[in-house]
C-alpha distance (Angstrom), angle and dihedral (degrees) to the residues before:
residue distance angle dihedral
M1 . . .
D2 3.75 . .
E3 3.74 90.0 .
E4 3.77 92.3 53.0
I5 3.82 89.9 50.7
T6 3.73 91.7 49.7
T7 3.77 91.1 50.2
L8 3.87 91.6 47.8
E9 3.80 89.7 49.8
A10 3.82 90.6 52.1
K11 3.73 93.5 47.5
L12 3.85 90.3 47.2
T13 3.74 91.3 49.3
E14 3.75 90.4 50.1
L15 3.87 90.2 50.6
V16 3.74 93.1 49.3
N17 3.75 91.2 51.3
A18 3.79 92.3 47.6
V19 3.81 90.2 49.7
S20 3.74 90.7 49.2
L21 3.82 93.4 48.1
L22 3.87 89.4 49.7
R23 3.74 92.0 50.5
Q24 3.74 89.9 50.5
E25 3.81 91.4 49.1
N26 3.85 90.9 49.1
N27 3.70 92.4 51.5
E28 3.80 92.0 49.2
M29 3.85 89.8 50.2
K30 3.76 97.7 48.0
P31 3.78 98.5 80.9
T32 3.84 90.1 50.2
V33 3.77 92.0 48.4
E34 3.81 91.7 50.6
T35 3.85 91.3 47.7
L36 3.76 91.9 48.5
Q37 3.89 91.4 47.2
E38 3.90 88.6 52.9
E39 3.84 92.6 47.1
N40 3.85 87.7 50.3
K41 3.72 91.9 51.5
I42 3.80 93.0 50.5
L43 3.84 90.8 46.3
K44 3.78 92.0 50.3
A45 3.81 89.2 51.4
K46 3.83 90.9 52.1
I47 3.85 91.2 49.2
N48 3.77 90.8 50.3
E49 3.82 88.5 49.4
A50 3.79 92.8 48.1
T51 3.84 91.2 46.8
M52 3.86 88.1 54.7
K53 3.74 94.2 50.2
I54 3.88 92.4 47.6
E55 3.83 89.2 49.0
N56 3.83 89.1 52.0
L57 3.69 93.2 47.9
L58 3.74 91.4 47.6
G59 3.81 88.9 51.2
Q60 3.82 92.2 54.3
L61 3.90 91.7 54.8
P62 3.70 113.6 102.9
G63 3.62 116.4 -118.6
């Protein structure tokens, strides 16, 4: 019984350490994710603007 408890304690400690490490990694990644999301938003706006300009130019072509 003591051996089972010791094994469970070791596994629980390992799990707690893994969760702690993952939380730390997530916190370190959050600023990068936010920056990339903002860059993505800006690029989408630029693509939309370029698409509208191209559509306008195509509309001006004779044909």
